[in-house]
C-alpha positions as CSV (number, residue, x, y, z in Angstrom):
1,M,8.4,-24.9,17.1
2,D,9.5,-26.3,13.8
3,K,13.0,-27.7,14.6
4,K,14.0,-27.6,10.9
5,V,13.8,-23.9,10.8
6,K,16.7,-21.9,12.2
7,G,17.0,-18.7,10.1
8,I,14.3,-16.2,8.9
9,G,15.0,-13.6,6.3
10,V,12.8,-10.5,6.1
11,L,12.6,-8.2,3.1
12,T,10.4,-5.4,1.8
13,S,9.5,-5.4,-1.9
14,G,7.7,-3.1,-4.3
15,G,6.6,0.3,-3.3
16,D,7.4,1.5,0.2
17,A,4.6,2.1,2.7
18,P,4.5,3.8,6.2
19,G,4.3,1.1,8.8
20,M,6.7,-1.3,7.1
21,N,9.3,-0.6,9.8
22,A,6.8,-1.5,12.5
23,A,6.2,-4.8,10.7
24,I,10.0,-5.5,10.3
25,R,10.4,-4.7,14.1
26,A,7.6,-7.1,15.0
27,V,8.9,-10.0,12.8
28,V,12.4,-9.6,14.2
29,R,11.5,-9.3,17.9
30,T,8.8,-12.0,17.9
31,G,11.1,-14.3,15.9
32,I,13.9,-13.8,18.3
33,Y,11.5,-14.4,21.2
34,H,10.6,-17.8,19.6
35,G,14.3,-18.7,19.3
36,F,15.0,-18.0,15.6
37,K,17.9,-16.2,13.9
38,L,16.7,-13.2,11.9
39,Y,18.3,-11.7,8.8
40,G,17.5,-8.4,7.2
41,I,17.6,-8.5,3.4
42,R,18.2,-5.1,1.8
43,K,16.6,-3.9,-1.4
44,G,14.0,-6.7,-1.7
45,Y,14.5,-9.7,-3.9
46,D,17.5,-8.0,-5.6
47,G,19.3,-8.0,-2.2
48,L,18.6,-11.7,-1.8
49,I,20.1,-12.5,-5.2
50,H,23.2,-10.4,-4.4
51,G,23.7,-11.4,-0.8
52,D,23.0,-7.9,0.7
53,I,22.0,-9.6,4.0
54,H,22.9,-9.0,7.6
55,E,21.9,-10.7,10.9
56,M,19.5,-8.6,13.0
57,D,19.0,-8.6,16.8
58,S,16.4,-6.9,18.9
59,R,18.6,-3.7,19.0
60,S,18.7,-3.6,15.2
61,V,15.1,-2.5,15.1
62,S,15.2,0.0,17.9
63,D,13.9,3.5,17.2
64,I,12.3,2.6,13.8
65,I,8.6,2.2,14.6
66,Q,8.0,5.9,14.0
67,K,9.9,6.1,10.7
68,G,8.2,6.1,7.3
69,G,9.6,4.1,4.4
70,T,11.6,1.0,5.1
71,I,15.0,0.6,6.8
72,L,15.6,-2.4,4.6
73,Q,15.0,-0.4,1.4
74,T,13.2,-1.8,-1.6
75,A,14.0,-2.2,-5.3
76,R,12.6,-3.9,-8.4
77,S,14.4,-7.0,-9.6
78,P,13.9,-8.1,-13.2
79,M,16.5,-10.9,-12.6
80,F,14.3,-12.4,-9.9
81,E,11.6,-13.0,-12.5
82,T,13.9,-15.5,-14.2
83,D,14.7,-19.1,-13.2
84,E,18.3,-18.2,-13.1
85,G,17.7,-15.4,-10.7
86,M,15.5,-17.5,-8.4
87,D,18.0,-20.3,-8.4
88,K,20.7,-17.9,-7.3
89,A,18.5,-16.5,-4.6
90,M,17.9,-20.0,-3.3
91,R,21.7,-20.7,-3.2
92,V,22.4,-17.4,-1.3
93,A,19.6,-18.2,1.2
94,E,21.2,-21.6,1.8
95,V,24.6,-20.0,2.4
96,Y,23.1,-17.7,5.0
97,G,21.0,-20.4,6.6
98,I,17.7,-18.7,5.7
99,D,15.0,-21.3,5.8
100,V,11.9,-19.0,5.7
101,L,11.4,-15.8,3.8
102,V,9.0,-13.1,5.2
103,V,8.0,-10.8,2.4
104,I,6.4,-7.4,3.1
105,G,4.8,-5.9,0.0
106,G,2.0,-6.0,-2.5
107,D,0.5,-8.3,-5.0
108,G,3.6,-8.4,-7.2
109,S,5.8,-9.2,-4.2
110,Y,3.4,-12.1,-3.3
111,R,3.8,-13.5,-6.8
112,G,7.5,-13.5,-6.3
113,A,7.1,-15.2,-3.0
114,R,4.8,-17.8,-4.6
115,D,7.3,-18.5,-7.3
116,I,10.3,-19.0,-5.0
117,S,8.1,-21.2,-2.8
118,Q,7.8,-23.5,-5.8
119,K,11.6,-23.8,-5.7
120,G,11.4,-25.0,-2.2
121,M,11.6,-21.9,-0.1
122,K,9.1,-21.5,2.8
123,V,7.4,-18.1,2.6
124,I,5.1,-15.8,4.6
125,G,3.6,-12.6,3.1
126,L,2.5,-9.4,4.8
127,P,0.4,-6.8,3.0
128,G,2.4,-3.6,2.7
129,T,1.0,-1.1,0.2
130,I,-0.7,2.3,0.5
131,D,-3.2,1.3,-2.2
132,N,-5.2,-1.2,0.0
133,D,-5.5,-3.4,-3.0
134,I,-4.7,-6.8,-1.6
135,A,-7.8,-8.9,-2.1
136,C,-7.5,-11.2,0.9
137,S,-7.1,-8.3,3.3
138,D,-9.5,-5.6,4.3
139,Y,-6.6,-3.4,5.3
140,T,-3.0,-3.0,4.1
141,I,0.0,-1.5,6.0
142,G,0.5,2.1,5.0
143,Y,-3.1,2.8,3.8
144,D,-4.2,4.8,6.8
145,T,-1.1,7.0,6.8
146,A,-1.5,7.7,3.1
147,L,-5.2,8.6,3.6
148,N,-4.3,11.1,6.3
149,T,-1.5,12.6,4.2
150,V,-3.8,13.1,1.3
151,Q,-6.6,14.5,3.5
152,D,-4.1,17.1,5.0
153,A,-3.1,18.2,1.5
154,I,-6.8,18.5,0.4
155,D,-7.6,20.6,3.4
156,K,-4.8,23.0,2.4
157,I,-5.8,23.0,-1.2
158,R,-9.4,23.8,-0.2
159,D,-8.2,26.9,1.6
160,T,-6.7,28.4,-1.5
161,S,-9.6,27.2,-3.7
162,Y,-12.0,29.1,-1.4
163,S,-9.8,32.2,-1.5
164,H,-9.8,32.3,-5.3
165,E,-13.2,30.8,-5.9
166,R,-11.4,28.1,-7.9
167,C,-11.8,24.5,-8.8
168,S,-8.9,22.2,-7.7
169,V,-8.4,18.9,-9.5
170,V,-6.4,16.7,-7.2
171,E,-4.8,13.5,-8.5
172,V,-4.0,10.8,-5.9
173,M,-2.2,7.5,-6.1
174,G,-4.1,4.4,-7.2
175,R,-3.1,3.0,-10.6
176,H,-5.5,0.1,-10.6
177,A,-7.3,0.8,-7.3
178,G,-9.4,3.8,-6.3
179,Y,-9.6,3.2,-2.6
180,I,-7.6,6.3,-1.6
181,A,-9.6,8.5,-4.0
182,L,-12.9,7.1,-2.9
183,N,-12.3,7.6,0.8
184,V,-10.8,11.1,0.6
185,S,-13.6,12.2,-1.7
186,I,-15.9,11.6,1.2
187,S,-13.6,12.9,3.9
188,G,-12.6,15.9,1.8
189,G,-16.0,16.9,0.7
190,A,-15.2,16.6,-3.0
191,E,-17.7,17.6,-5.7
192,A,-16.6,15.0,-8.2
193,L,-14.7,11.7,-8.2
194,L,-13.1,9.6,-11.0
195,L,-12.1,6.0,-10.3
196,P,-10.2,3.5,-12.5
197,E,-12.7,0.8,-11.5
198,M,-15.7,2.7,-13.0
199,E,-16.5,4.1,-16.5
200,H,-16.6,7.8,-16.5
201,D,-17.5,10.7,-18.7
202,I,-16.0,14.1,-18.0
203,E,-19.0,16.0,-19.2
204,R,-21.4,14.0,-17.0
205,D,-19.3,13.2,-14.0
206,V,-17.3,16.5,-13.6
207,I,-18.6,19.4,-15.8
208,K,-22.2,18.8,-15.0
209,Q,-21.5,18.4,-11.3
210,I,-19.7,21.7,-11.1
211,I,-22.3,23.6,-13.1
212,E,-25.1,22.2,-10.9
213,G,-23.1,23.1,-7.8
214,R,-22.6,26.7,-9.1
215,N,-26.3,27.0,-9.7
216,R,-26.8,26.0,-6.0
217,G,-24.5,28.8,-4.9
218,K,-21.2,26.9,-4.6
219,K,-18.1,29.1,-5.1
220,H,-15.2,26.6,-5.0
221,Y,-14.8,22.9,-5.9
222,I,-12.7,19.9,-5.3
223,V,-12.4,17.1,-7.9
224,I,-10.6,13.9,-6.9
225,V,-9.0,11.8,-9.7
226,A,-7.3,8.5,-9.1
227,E,-3.9,8.0,-10.8
228,G,-5.3,5.2,-12.9
229,V,-7.6,7.7,-14.6
230,G,-5.0,10.4,-14.8
231,G,-5.2,13.5,-16.9
232,A,-5.6,16.0,-14.0
233,V,-4.1,18.9,-16.0
234,Q,-6.4,18.2,-19.0
235,I,-9.4,17.8,-16.8
236,A,-8.7,21.2,-15.2
237,K,-8.4,22.8,-18.6
238,A,-11.7,21.3,-19.7
239,I,-13.4,22.6,-16.6
240,E,-12.1,26.1,-17.1
241,Q,-13.1,26.1,-20.8
242,K,-16.6,24.7,-20.3
243,T,-17.6,26.4,-17.1
244,G,-15.7,29.6,-16.9
245,V,-14.5,28.5,-13.4
246,E,-10.8,29.0,-12.8
247,A,-9.3,25.5,-12.4
248,R,-5.9,24.2,-11.3
249,A,-4.4,20.7,-11.1
250,T,-2.4,19.3,-8.2
251,I,-0.7,15.9,-8.6
252,L,0.2,14.8,-5.1
253,G,2.6,12.0,-6.2
254,Y,5.1,10.4,-3.9
255,I,4.3,12.6,-0.9
256,Q,1.6,10.0,-0.3
257,R,4.1,7.2,0.3
258,G,6.1,9.0,3.1
259,G,5.7,10.3,6.5
260,T,5.3,9.1,10.1
261,P,3.0,6.1,10.2
262,T,-0.3,6.6,12.1
263,V,-1.2,4.6,15.3
264,R,-3.4,2.4,13.2
265,D,-0.6,1.5,10.8
266,R,1.9,0.9,13.6
267,V,-0.5,-1.4,15.6
268,I,-1.8,-3.4,12.7
269,A,1.7,-3.8,11.2
270,S,3.0,-5.0,14.6
271,M,0.1,-7.5,14.9
272,M,0.8,-8.8,11.3
273,G,4.5,-9.1,11.9
274,A,4.0,-11.0,15.1
275,R,1.5,-13.3,13.4
276,A,4.1,-14.1,10.7
277,A,6.7,-15.2,13.3
278,D,3.9,-17.2,15.1
279,L,3.0,-19.0,11.9
280,I,6.7,-20.0,11.5
281,K,6.8,-21.3,15.1
282,E,3.7,-23.4,14.4
283,G,5.3,-24.8,11.2
284,K,2.7,-23.1,8.9
285,Y,4.3,-21.8,5.7
286,N,3.3,-20.4,2.3
287,R,0.7,-18.2,4.0
288,I,-0.4,-14.6,3.5
289,V,-1.2,-12.7,6.7
290,A,-4.3,-10.6,6.4
291,Y,-6.7,-8.3,8.3
292,K,-10.2,-9.6,7.9
293,D,-13.4,-8.6,9.7
294,G,-11.4,-6.8,12.5
295,Q,-9.0,-9.8,13.1
296,V,-5.5,-10.7,11.9
297,T,-5.8,-14.0,10.1
298,D,-3.9,-15.8,7.2
299,F,-4.6,-17.6,3.9
300,A,-2.8,-20.0,1.7
301,I,-0.8,-18.0,-0.8
302,E,-2.4,-19.6,-3.8
303,E,-5.9,-19.0,-2.4
304,A,-5.0,-15.3,-1.6
305,L,-3.7,-14.7,-5.1
306,K,-6.9,-16.0,-6.7
307,M,-9.1,-13.6,-4.7
308,K,-10.7,-10.5,-6.2
309,K,-11.4,-7.2,-4.5
310,G,-14.0,-4.7,-5.8
311,I,-14.7,-1.1,-5.0
312,D,-17.4,-0.5,-2.4
313,Q,-20.4,0.7,-4.4
314,D,-22.2,1.9,-1.2
315,L,-19.3,4.3,-0.6
316,V,-19.4,5.4,-4.2
317,E,-23.1,6.3,-3.9
318,L,-22.4,8.0,-0.5
319,S,-19.8,10.2,-2.2
320,R,-22.2,11.1,-4.9
321,I,-25.0,12.0,-2.5
322,L,-22.8,14.1,-0.2
323,S,-21.4,16.0,-3.1
324,L,-24.8,17.6,-3.8
């Protein structure tokens, strides 16, 4: 164990994701097992700047693994993006005896962790985002729960689409990443799919698909649109005007962030949280914990931030084929 490290601070930053609490629990309990003091930092980097910090013991994380969201809460912090804000965060961490910061969040949270590491803070990052858009990791905490939440909604929407012989345009989260949209288009049997990573044409990719489906005898339709494409209401209007098929838009919004985390999210979040504490015990810092090729691993933070993640073209093609 690194004798220089006594206190570990853990925070959640950016958008909340189901499974974050499981990760917090694992960091705290594994850290205590290794002999560290653990501190919970409320409201992300903003809480670090303002000293919204409390010591945590193993009982502090009892009865949280099944809860969605994050018990530590999360917030944006424009002040942390300044040298003045980071310098204040470093002073507060020193007062509390926090030697290492465990950051659970997405790409923006990692950049904040990287920046404060350049001020001298030791950091470990865990991928917590429903978008699954962390390049170094095949899987991010919250992704599976979000997929299942969206799928449940699509199943319900399909029931009413069938009853009214209607087209439902469903907008799901994913501002820059279409992983949710792509996977639920397959699992939900969608007739059309629009992703932010790909060029699209409403006439070719939506209207034509619906007309061809109607000619094959289809009576109802599901169109999945990623948030980064947007315009679900306008797309529904265009469908109705150009095909004569009654169309309605549903924007699922923040329902996708909440809810009880799935087994997969709880287990992987627990594995990642434990790995973070193990890395600190081993004296390895400025690392991003990741899930790669079925194993929990880690990367240097600079290396992780340089990685790129593309959409799976084989899945895109499968979605197209299965929509026929």
